[in-house]
C-alpha positions in Angstrom: -26.6 152.7 235.3 -25.5 154.0 231.8 -22.6 152.2 230.1 -21.6 155.6 228.6 -22.7 158.1 225.9 -22.6 157.3 222.2 -22.7 160.1 219.7 -24.0 159.1 216.3 -24.1 161.3 213.2 -26.6 160.6 210.4 -28.8 159.1 213.1 -32.2 160.1 211.5 -32.3 157.1 209.1 -30.8 153.9 208.0 -27.8 152.4 209.8 -27.5 155.3 212.2 -31.1 155.1 213.3 -30.8 151.4 213.9 -27.5 151.7 215.7 -29.2 154.2 218.1 -31.9 151.6 218.9 -29.4 148.8 219.5 -27.0 150.8 221.6 -29.9 152.0 223.7 -30.9 148.4 224.2 -27.3 147.7 225.5 -27.6 150.4 228.1 -26.0 153.4 226.5 -27.2 157.0 226.6 -27.3 158.7 223.2 -26.4 161.9 221.5 -28.0 161.8 218.1 -27.2 164.3 215.3 -28.7 164.8 211.8 -30.4 167.5 209.7 -33.9 166.1 210.2 -34.6 166.9 213.8 -38.2 165.8 213.5 -37.1 162.3 212.8 -34.5 162.4 215.6 -37.1 163.5 218.1 -39.5 160.7 217.0 -36.6 158.2 217.4 -35.8 159.6 220.8 -39.4 159.3 221.9 -39.5 155.7 220.6 -36.3 154.8 222.5 -37.5 156.5 225.6 -40.7 154.5 225.6 -38.9 151.2 225.3 -35.9 152.1 227.6 -37.3 154.7 230.1 -33.9 155.2 231.8 -32.1 156.1 228.7 -31.0 159.7 228.1 -31.4 160.7 224.4 -30.1 164.1 223.4 -30.8 165.3 219.9 -29.1 168.1 217.9 -29.6 169.5 214.4 -26.4 169.1 212.4 -25.4 169.4 208.8 -22.1 167.7 208.7 -21.0 169.7 205.7 -21.0 172.8 207.9 -17.6 172.6 209.5 -18.3 175.2 212.2 -21.5 173.5 213.2 -19.7 170.1 213.6 -17.2 171.5 216.0 -19.8 173.6 217.9 -22.3 170.7 218.2 -19.7 168.2 219.4 -18.4 170.6 222.0 -22.0 171.5 223.1 -22.8 167.8 223.6 -19.6 167.1 225.5 -20.4 170.0 227.8 -24.0 169.1 228.3 -23.4 165.4 228.9 -20.1 165.6 230.8 -18.4 163.2 228.5 -18.6 161.6 225.1 -17.4 158.0 225.3 -17.9 157.0 221.7 -18.3 158.9 218.5 -19.6 157.0 215.4 -18.8 158.9 212.2 -21.7 157.6 210.2 -23.3 160.4 208.2 -23.0 159.6 204.5 -24.3 160.1 201.0 -24.6 157.6 198.1 -24.9 159.9 195.0 -22.6 159.1 192.1 -22.1 158.7 188.4 -19.4 157.3 186.2 -16.5 159.7 186.0 -16.5 161.9 182.9 -20.3 161.6 182.3 -21.2 165.1 183.3 -22.3 164.5 186.9 -19.4 166.1 188.8 -22.0 167.7 191.0 -23.2 164.4 192.3 -19.7 163.0 192.8 -18.5 166.2 194.5 -21.5 166.1 196.9 -20.6 162.5 197.9 -16.9 163.4 198.3 -17.7 166.4 200.5 -20.1 164.6 202.7 -18.4 161.3 203.0 -14.8 162.4 203.3 -14.3 166.1 204.0 -17.2 166.2 206.5 -15.9 162.9 208.0 -12.6 164.7 208.5 -14.3 167.5 210.4 -16.1 165.0 212.6 -12.9 163.1 213.2 -11.1 166.3 214.2 -13.9 167.4 216.5 -14.1 163.9 218.1 -10.4 163.6 218.6 -10.2 167.0 220.2 -12.7 165.9 222.8 -11.0 162.5 223.3 -7.5 164.0 223.7 -8.9 166.4 226.3 -10.7 163.6 228.2 -7.8 161.2 227.9 -10.3 158.5 226.7 -12.8 157.7 224.0 -13.7 155.4 221.1 -13.7 156.7 217.5 -15.7 154.5 215.1 -15.4 155.2 211.4 -18.1 153.7 209.2 -16.4 152.7 205.9 -17.6 150.1 203.4 -16.5 146.9 201.8 -16.4 149.0 198.6 -13.3 150.6 200.1 -11.3 147.4 199.6 -10.7 148.2 195.9 -11.5 150.8 193.3 -15.1 150.3 192.2 -16.7 151.0 188.8 -19.4 153.3 187.4 -21.8 154.9 189.9 -19.9 153.9 193.0 -16.4 154.9 192.0 -16.4 158.1 194.0 -18.3 156.6 196.9 -15.8 153.8 197.2 -12.9 156.2 197.1 -14.4 158.3 199.9 -14.8 155.2 202.0 -11.2 154.2 201.4 -10.2 157.7 202.5 -12.3 157.4 205.7 -10.6 154.1 206.5 -7.1 155.7 205.8 -7.9 158.5 208.3 -8.7 156.0 211.0 -5.7 153.8 210.1 -3.5 156.9 210.5 -4.7 157.2 214.1 -4.0 153.5 214.7 -0.5 154.1 213.3 -0.1 157.1 215.6 -0.9 154.6 218.5 -3.6 156.9 220.1 -4.5 153.8 222.1 -1.6 154.8 224.3 -3.6 158.0 225.1 -6.6 156.0 226.1 -8.3 156.3 222.7 -9.6 153.3 220.8 -10.2 153.4 217.0 -12.4 151.1 215.0 -12.9 150.9 211.2 -16.2 149.2 210.3 -16.6 147.9 206.8 -20.3 147.1 206.3 -21.3 144.8 203.5 -24.6 145.1 201.7 -27.1 146.2 204.4 -30.5 147.4 203.4 -31.1 151.0 204.3 -32.8 154.1 202.9 -29.6 154.9 200.9 -29.8 151.7 198.9 -33.5 150.8 199.0 -33.8 151.2 195.2 -31.2 148.5 194.5 -31.8 146.4 197.6 -34.0 143.8 195.9 -31.5 142.8 193.2 -28.2 143.0 195.2 -26.5 139.7 196.1 -25.6 139.2 199.8 -28.0 141.9 201.0 -29.2 141.5 204.6 -31.9 143.4 206.4 -31.0 146.5 208.5 -31.5 145.0 211.9 -29.3 141.9 211.1 -26.5 144.0 209.5 -26.4 146.6 212.3 -26.4 143.9 214.9 -23.1 142.7 213.4 -21.8 146.2 213.3 -22.7 146.9 216.9 -21.1 143.6 218.0 -17.8 144.5 216.4 -17.9 148.1 217.8 -18.6 146.7 221.3 -15.5 144.5 221.0 -13.6 147.6 220.0 -12.1 145.8 217.0 -9.6 147.9 215.0 -11.0 146.6 211.7 -14.1 144.5 211.0 -15.9 143.4 207.9 -19.6 142.8 208.8 -21.5 140.6 208.6 -18.5 138.3 208.8 -20.0 135.9 206.3 -19.6 136.4 203.4 -17.6 139.7 203.8 -14.4 138.5 205.5 -13.6 136.1 202.7 -15.0 138.4 200.0 -13.0 141.3 201.4 -9.8 139.2 201.2 -10.7 138.4 197.6 -11.4 142.0 196.7 -8.1 143.2 198.1 -5.9 140.5 196.5 -7.4 139.1 193.3 -6.7 140.4 189.8 -9.0 143.2 188.7 -10.8 141.1 186.0 -11.8 138.7 188.8 -12.9 141.5 191.1 -15.0 142.9 188.2 -17.0 139.7 188.2 -17.4 139.6 191.9 -18.7 143.2 192.4 
């Protein structure tokens, strides 16, 4: 018997793809969304072969298309009967130091990581409020702990914004409506987004290990979780509280 249905955006690669595998292994049915439906279908076939009883529904979705976000989420809720958990995961890692002529890259990251995340959050919360239950999971980043420099300035700002959206819902006490909210702050986890820098980044873990820590925190419905816990719980505290010159040396 299924433990419920998990909707994951950005599920065609990286953290989203691995989360799909791991949630299927835990007994969940899946609703997978991304632009690259060929990869979603291949992932669905892979999961179906390993877990024959799992229902995997795939939908093409560009999260930057607001109308499509609301339409696809509603379609999935209607087709599957209920959406028990939505993981707002789709993201972009483009960026350049501010003022260096690459506003296009920074804007693209801001639109995908924050504005599109807002649309997904709105669509998910409409469903959850209607159901009287649900679990909203926002994938932020340890970079959200403090303003970051150079190429990740905008990326870090968007992830801080995502966390603030979720924290606003916690402040609203939507738990009283039957809705749980989790903010997940992944540390350095190898994925397609960061494969060019993966080999020279301190504290990087492989995708499976990192996602296992993410999934464990999500399953516990933690309101906030830095993952993997080591070294990111102490480092997260340091990033939030130490003077900027020290933070500059850490990150």
